[in-house]
N, C-alpha and C positions, 0 to 999 in steps of 0.2 A: 628884624623884619624881613619879610620875604618881598622879592621883586616882581609882585603881582598887582596889576591894576584890573578891577572888575570890568568885564564887557558890558558896555552900556545898553546892549540889548538883551542882556540876560536878566534873570529873576533877581529880586531883592533878597536880602538874606532872611526877611521875614516869611518868604514863601519857599520854605525848604522843600516842601513836598514836590514842587516843580522842578527841583534840581535834577532829577533823573528822568525827565519827560523828553522823549523825542520830539524834535521839530523845535525846540527852543534852544537858543544860543547858550552854551555851557558857561557858567559864571566862573568857576574855579580854574585857577591855572596850576601853579606849583605849591599853592597853600595847603594846609591839612584839611582833609575832608571830615567834618564833625561826624560822630557817631550817628546823630540823628538823621543824616543824610545817607548813611550807608544802605545799600540795598542789593538785591540780586542774588543769583545762585551761581556756583561755580560752572556748572554745565552750560551756561551763557558763553563762557570763553571759548567753547569749541567752535562756534560759528565765527567768533571774532578772529581766530586764528586760521580757520579753514578756508575763509573766502579769499584772503589775499595769496594763499598759497595754491589754490587751484588756478594756477597761473601759467600764462604763455611763457614767461620767462623760464619756468621749470621745464618746459618742452624744449626750449632752446638750450638750456644746460644739459639736458639728457642727450640731444643730438651732438653736442659738443664732445661729449664723452667718447662717442664712436669716432668723430672726427680725430680725436687725439690718438687713435690707434688701438683702443681697446676692444676686445671681443665683446659680444653681447652680455655673456655672463659675468664678465670682469666689470663692465659698466653697471650691471644691476647690482652686484655686491658693493661696489663704491657707493652707489645711490643709497643703499640701506645703512652702510657705515657712516657716511657723511651727515645723514639726517638723524642720526642717533643724538647729535649735538642739541637737538630741540629739547632734550631733557634738561640742559642747562637753561634754556629759556623758561621752561616750567618751574624750575627750581627758584630762580630769581623773582618770579611772578609773585611768589608768596610774601615777599617783603612789602608789596603794595598794601595789603590789608593790615599788616603788622604796624605799619607807620602812618598809613592814610595818606601818604605823599607819592609822587611819581618817582621813577628810578633816578631822574635828573637830579633830585634832592637827596635820595637815600645814598648816592655815591659820594656825598661829602663825607659820610663816614669813612670811606676808603682814600679820599685824596685831600681831605680838609676843604675849607671853604674857598680859599683862593685856588688851591690846586684843582679843585673839582671844576671850577670856571674854564680853566685851560683845558682840561681833560674833555669836558662836555663840548667845547667848542670845536675840538677835532673829531673825537670819537662819536659825538651825538649829533650835533649840528651839521658840520661839513659832511660827514658821512651820510646823513639823512638827504641833504640836498643832492649828493651824487646819486643816490639811489632813487630819487624822485625823477631824475633826468633818464636814467636808464629804463624805468618802468614806463615812462611818458613816452620814450622813444619807441618802445615795442608796441604800445597802444596806438601811437600816431601812424606808424607803418600801416597797421591794419585799417586804420581810418582812411588813410590815403587810398588804399585798395577798395574800400567800401564806396568811396566817392566815385572812383572809376566804374564800379558795378552800377552806379547810378547815372552814368553818362557824363560825369564831370571829370576832366582830366586836370588835376591839381597842379597849378604853378607855384612858384615860391610863395606869393602873396597867400594863395589859398591853403597852403600847408601850415604857414603861420597861423592863420585863423583857425585851422582845424587843432593845432597844438595848443593854442591858447583856450579853445572851448573845452578840450579835455581837462586841462589844468583848471579851469574855472569850476566844472563839475565836481572834480576831486576836492578842491579847497572848500568848496560849500560844504560838504559833509564834514570836513575837518573843523570848519568854524563852528557848526552846530555842536560837534564835540561827542563825548563819551557815549551818551544815552542814544544819539542818533546812530552811531556806529553799531551799537549793541542791536538796535531794532533793524537795521538794514542788512547786516551781515549774514544772518542765516538765510534770508531769502536769496541773497547773492550767491551764498554757496550752494544752495540746491539748484539755481538756475545754471551756474557755471558748470556744476558737475554733470548736469544732463546734457549739456552741449558738448563737453569734452567726452563724455561717454559715448555719444553718437560718433564723434571723430575717431574715438579708439576703435569702434566697430568697423570703420572704413579702413583705418590703418592696419587692423589685425589681418586683413586679407593680403597684405603686401609683406608681413614680416618674414625675414628669414631667421628662423629659430636656430638654425646651425651657423649662423653668420660668424665668420673670422676675417680679420683684415687681410688683404692681399699679401701683406708683408708683416706677419705676426711679430709683436714685440718680444724680446727675450732679455734676460739678465738685467744689467744696468738700464737699459732703455725702457723696459717694462716697469722696473721699480721707479723710475722717474716720472712716467706716465701715471702710474697708480697714485703716486704722492701728489702730483699736480691735480689730478682728477679729485681726489678726496678734499684737498683744499678748496677746489671750485665749488663742490657740492656743500661742504661745511660752511661755506662763507655766508651762505643765507641765514642759518639759525644763530651764528656768531655775530651776524650784524643786529640782532634784535636784543639788545641790552636794555630794552625799554618796555618789557612785559609787565612791570609793576604799574605802568601807566594805566593800562586796561583792567587791572584787577584791584585798584586801590579803593573803589567805591564798594567792595564787598564788606560785609560786617566783619568786625574785628576777630570774632570768634569762628569764622569760617574755617572749614578743615584745610590745612596746608596741602594734605596729600591730594584732596580733590582739586585745589587750585592748580598745583603742579601737574597733575594728571590730565585734566581737560585742556589745559594750555598746550602741554607738549603733544598730546594725541590730535588736537584739532590741526596743529601744523604738521606733524610727522606724517599722517595717513595721506592727504593729498600731495605733499611734496614727493614722497616715494612713489605714488602712483602715477603721477604726471611727469616727473622726471624719467622714470622708467618707460612711460609712453614715448617720450622723446627719443630714448636709446632704441626703443623697438622701431620706430620710424626710421631711424638712422640705419638700420641694416639694409634698407631697401630704397631710401629716398637720400637725395642730396640736401643735408641739413646744413650746408653753408649758406643757404638762403631758406631757412625754416618755413617761413610764411608760404613762399611760392611752392615749396615741396609738398606741404600739407594741403594746400588748395588744390593741387593736381590730383589728389586721390580722393576728393569728396565731390559728389554731384552739385550742379549749379544751384539747385534750390537750397542747398545747405550752406553754401559758401557765405551768404550775408550773415547767417546766424553764427557761424564760425568767426568772422571777422568782428562781429559786435561783442562776441564773447571775449576776444582778445583786448578790446577797448575797456569792457566792463572790468576785467581782471586787473588792468592797469589802475582804473580808479580805485578799486577796492584795495589794492597794494598800497597805492600812494596816499589814500586818505588817512590810513593809519600813520604812515611815515610823516606826512605833514603835521599831523596832530602832535606827534611827538617832537618834531623839529621845532614847533612853536614853543613847547615847553622847555626845550633846550636853550632857547635864545632868552627866556626868563631867567633859567637857571644860570646862564653866563653873566647875569647882572643887568641885562637891558630891560629897563622899566617901561614896558609896553604891554598893551593888552594883548591877550593870547591871539584874538581874531587878526590883529595887524601883524603879529609875528608871523603867524600862519601865511598870510598874504606875502609878506617880505620873502619868505623861504620859497613860496610859490614862484615868484618872479624870477629868483635866482635859478630855481629848478628849470623853469621854461627856457632861460638862456642857455644852460647847459644842453638841454633837449635839442634846441636848434643846432648847436655845435655838434652834437652826435649824430644828427640826421643830415645835416646840409654840408658838414665838413668832414667829419671822421667816419670810418668804418664802423658800423653799428656792432656786428658780432665780434670784431677784435677789441672794441671798446668794452662790451660786457665782460668778456673773458679776462681781460688785463686788469679792470677795475675790480671784479670781485676777487681775483687771486691777491691783488695788492692790499685789499681791505683786511685780509686775514692777518697781515702784518700787525695791524693795530687792534682789529676786533678780537683776535684770539687772546692776547694777554689782558685785555679789558674785561672780557667776559670771565676769564679765569680767575682775576681778582675779585669780581663781583660774587661769582659762585663761592669762593673761598671765605669771603667776609660773611656771607648768609650763614654758612656751615659753622664758622669759627664763633660767630655771635649767636648762634642758634636761633637766627631770625628774630632777635630782640632789637627793635628800632623804635624809637620814640620821635613822631613827627614833629613835636614842638621843640624838642632838642635840635633836631636836624635843621628846622627852619631858624634856629638862632644864629645869625651871621655876625654877632658882635665879637669883638677882640676879647679873648678869654673864655669864650663860649666852649660848650663841650667838644665841638669839632673844629676848633681853630688850630690845634696842634701847635706846630712851630712855625709863627708868621704866617698862619693860614693855610699851611701845607703839611699834610700827613707824610713824612719822609718814607714810611713803608710802602704806601701805595705808589707814591711818585717814582721811587727807586724801582719797584717791581715793574711798573708800566713801561718805563724808559728802557730798562734792561731787557724785559721780554721782547719789546718791539725792536730794539736794536739787534737783538739776536735773531729774530725772526727775518729781519731785513737781510741779514747776512745769507740767510738760507733760502730766500724766495727765488723763484724763476719764472718770470713773465716775459712777454714780447717786449714790454716797456723797460723793464730792469731785470738783471740777474745779479744775485749776490754771490760774493767770492766764494762762499761755502758751496753753493749750488753748483757754481761753475767748476769747482775742484771735484765735486761728485757727479760730474757728467750731466748736470741738469736735474738732479734729484732735488725736488722741493721739500725740505723738511721744516718750513717755516711754521706750520700749523703745530706739529708736536713740540717743537722747541719753543716757541712762544708761550703756548699754553702752559706746558710743565714749568718752565722756568719762572714765568710770572707767578704762578700760584706757590711755588715752593719758596720764592724770595719773600713774597707778601706775608705768608703764614710764618715763615722764621723770623722776620722783623717785627711783627705784631706780638708774637709770643715774647720775644725779647723785651719789647716795650712794656708788656703786662709785667714781666719779672722785674724789670727796673722800677716801676711804679710801686710794686708790692714791697720791695726792699726799702724804697723811699719812705 
């Protein structure tokens, strides 16, 4: 049995045709999507993944690359290289239509029924809540400035109301679910792209195309900066191990190549363009306070549109994140309606947002959190990608939904030793190699701050998982 309770405001099983209709609360949680309710085309995934990545956070990350001491062309090269990891997100998306279930259920094949609950609690649910806070913090800062533009000087109480209002708009989209996200995200993409392209036009007049830092990095210092920058950029795609959530409604016979391509392309193109825009801005502006810096180069009439775009990008980014975090709570074993699980995660995200804005330094919080996430997200993504390739994307949603002892994915006491060993070992090794303001691993310290957490965690986790799963298959064959 699956830990899913239908939403009371959703359609009944007898009205399958309304399942994919925007404006109705989605009934499905982590259960299998029946073939009769499968619909859509792969190209719809482009807008789903483009909207959250036409993002102000991308501008922040791009500006941070310059602040780390990279030259413009080094920053642009790292931007392209780090965003190539969106290919992983596209690859795991194909497992959704194959099984008819979300990523949070498919990973039972990798970790076992009980092992998956622990993994999802950390890499799925907790990480999602942290990302909710980061994105809402960026949107809320813009909303505070927008209030000042309207003549309202927000005190703490007004700021709390603004944060809660942005969260409420986000969670409303998440509660209505998959069909509403599909309907809204293409218009979101178009609107946000237009605004940020206008912004790019104003920024371009200030770009120093020959920019080099006053104290250029060389040798070990340059290697360390490039490694940290790559981890920072790659942290975004590595955090999206949930891409099957948005592809699972597609018909079973949909082309896997089309699914992977539209998913990866939808995220890669805007991520590269707008992270690069942040780096270009960093050649002439002080991106330690990116919002104020960018506001300073645009005319007064455009400033409200720019601020509203930041808020909308935060809503678009977090609606997807909150949707998946609700599924994560169900996969952990909490028997709760998806709409209520989304609301619970939203409340926790708001609490963390208040901390990030009222207590901590926003830019430091973003940078440190994204880099630390790579320690867990890199190995987790590597294991998922390896499993999709190893199984040749053969997943049975009904078998994955069987949580009984002795079921197909019960393994040993509910844990797949291969997945658990690979994840723990990969994450531990990555932790030894990470270098952030919050924590520096001993290996990174010995290498003068060179952060190798990304390649070490990804390669080691994938290799261990493949080796152990092949050994398990060989043992079963002999038996």
